[in-house]
N, C-alpha and C positions, 0 to 999 in steps of 0.2 A: 789232468788227464789220468784215467785209471786203466791200467792194463791187466788183463787176466782172462783165463779160459779162452784164449785165442782172439780176444776182442780188445781194441784200443779205443776207449770211450772218453770223449771230452767232458769235463765237468764244469769248467769255467772258461769263458771266451771274452777277452777284452782287447781293444785296439789302443796301443799307446803311441806316443810320438816317436819318430825315428831316433830322436836324440835321447830317448829314455833307455838306460842300460838294462840288460836282463837282470842284473843284481837288484835293481830297484823295482822293476816291473813285477818280478816274481813275488816279492813280499806284498806288493799292493794287491796282486791277484789272489794270493792265499788269504789275505785279510778279508777281502770281499767275499770269497767263497766260505770262509770260516763263519762269517756273520750270517750268511745265507743258511748254513747248516744249523745254526743256533736258533732258527725260528721254531715256533711251536710245532709246525708241520713236520720238520725234518729232524729235530734234535733226538728223537727216540729211535730213529731209523739209520742215520748215517753219522759216521765219525771219521775224522782224519787221523789215522794212526801213524803214518809215515809219509815222507816226501823225498823223492829222489831227484837230485840236482847235480849238474856237472861241476867240475872243479872251479869254474868261474864264479861260483857262489860260495866259495870257501872263505867265509869271513865270520868273525866272532858275532857280529850283529845278527846274522842269519841263524846261527846256532842258538843264540840267546832267545830270539823270538820264537822259533819252532819249539824248542824244549819247554819254554815258558808257557806254551799253549798245549802241551801234552802231545806234540808231534815229534816223532823220531826222525832226525835228519840223516839222510843217506847221501853223503857228500864226500868224494875223495879229496885228499889234500892237493892244493895247487902246487905246493913246494914240499920237498922232503921235510919230515919232522926233524927237530933237533936230535942230536945223538943221545942226549940224556934229558930226563925230566927237568923242566925249568926251575923247579924248587927243590929237587932231590937228585943231586948229582950221582947218587949211588944207583939210580934206576935207569938202565939203558933202554932206549927206544928204537924200534925199527923205523924204516923210512916212512911207514904209514902210521906211526905213533902208537904202536902196540908194544907193551913191555916185553923185554927179552929175558929169557931164563939164563942161568949161568953158562949154558952151552951156546948162547947166541941165537936161539930160536924164539920165534914169537910164542908167548905163553897163551894158554887157552882161557877164554872167558868162562867164568863159573858163576855168573849171576851178579846181582847188585843188592847190597844190604839196604835196610830201611833208612839208614843214616846217610845214604848217598855215596857209598863207597863201592867201586867195582872190584870184584875179586878175580884174580888170574891165578891159574894153577899150572903145574907141569904139563907140557903138551904131550908127553909120552903117556903119562897116567890118565890123561883125558882122551886117549886114543886118537890124537891128531897127528902123532908121529909114531912110527914103528920102532924107532931106535934112538936112544939118547946120543946126541952128537959127541958127547964126552966118552962114550963107550969105547974101550980098546978093541982092536980087531979080533982078539981071541975071546972076548967076553961081550957078545952083543946084547945080553940081558942086563947089562950094567945100568944102575940108576944112582944118581948123585945123592938122593935121600930115600933109600929103599924101605925104611921102616914106616915112614909116614905115608898116609893114603894119597894125598894130593901134592905134598911138598916137592919142590919149593913153591910157596904161594906168595902173592903180593896183593896189597890193597891200594887202590888209587882213588882219591877223592875227585869225583866228576866235576864239581864246581870250580876246581882249580883251573880248568880250561876245557870248556865244552867242545871247543874246536879240536883239541888234541885227544880228548877222551869223551867222545859222544856216547849216548846211552847204549848204542849198538856198535861195538868195536869193529874196525874195518877188516879184521881177519875172520869175522864170524861168517859162517856159510849163509846165514839169512841176509847179511849185508850184500853179498854178491848176488843173491837171488833177487832182492828188491832193486838193486841198481840196474840189473839187466832190463827191468821193465821201463827204464827211462827212454829206451829207443822207441817205445810205443808212441811217443809224441811225434817223431818223424814219420811213423807209419800213418798216424792219424792225419797229419798235414798232407802227406802224399795222397791219401784217399780223397781229400777235399780238392786237391789240385788236379789229379788225373781222372778219377772216376766221376767227380761232380763238376769238373771243368771250371773251377773257381777263377782261374786266370783269364777265362774268356769273358768275364763280366766287365762292363765298361762304366761302372758307377763312378760318380764324382764325389758323392757325399759319404762321409764316414759312417753315418747311421745306416745307409743302404748296405755297405759292406758288412756291418755288424749283424744286420738282419739276415743277410744271405748266409753268413757263417753259422748263425744259430739254427737256421733251417737245415743246413747240412749236418749239423751236430744232431739234430732230432732224427734225421735219416740214419745216421750211424747207430744211434741207440735202437731205432726201430729194426734195422737189419740184424742187430744182435739179438733182439727179442724173438725174432721169427727164424733165426738161423737153424734151429733144431726142429722146427715145425714142418709138417707136410704142407707144401705150398697150396694144394687144392683145398685141403681141409681148413687151412687158415683163411683162404678167400671165402669159403662157404660160411665160416664162423662170422666173418664180417657182415655178410649179407643175410645171415640167418636162414640160409637155404632158399632165399628168394630167387636167385638165379636159376636154381634147378627147377623150381615150380614154374617159373616163367617159360623155360625151355620146353617143359612138358605141355 
């Protein structure tokens, strides 16, 4: 599902057995969709850049698969991160696995190097905090490393744990923005159930349900295409003015 510009549009629809967990079904669906997008018709037009999933998908295998195929995982941690880096006890981590500065605040993401290292810098100098937590009451402009432009800085090798250190850190504004789109799935499902009366169908075959779902998905896309069009002008364009000539 793709959410944006006020529309929640389904991209891939599959029906799995009730015994199949979301953890497994999600990867199967992404793999099928990814292969579809790699066809000659689609590869130059569409690309999966990110995928937002709930904490139930917080597993190393998910991160390895997505990052390995150039997709940025937007997944919150199911459990709090360890207090320190698994291999570097001197690096303190927040509950959502973001490195902490000497003052105990989450550091600001400052990009990733070509060698696969994430760079984090002072949150005050990066304009994410107005005041250093170590600043005394009578000196609000205090900085622990005043001479250096972004210090204190820290480099983290992403491959040490993609789950703890995903390509887009969990405190980045873009992470919050992309994760908010995840609710579009619920809105898309609700539209099928309420507006298109999905639950009123009495099919017994899986294939019939799948066909019905795809027809509803086509309608959702069609409604998005014409949402900004003048209704009468759109109808006229479909009939190429035939209705007006007939009425005359």
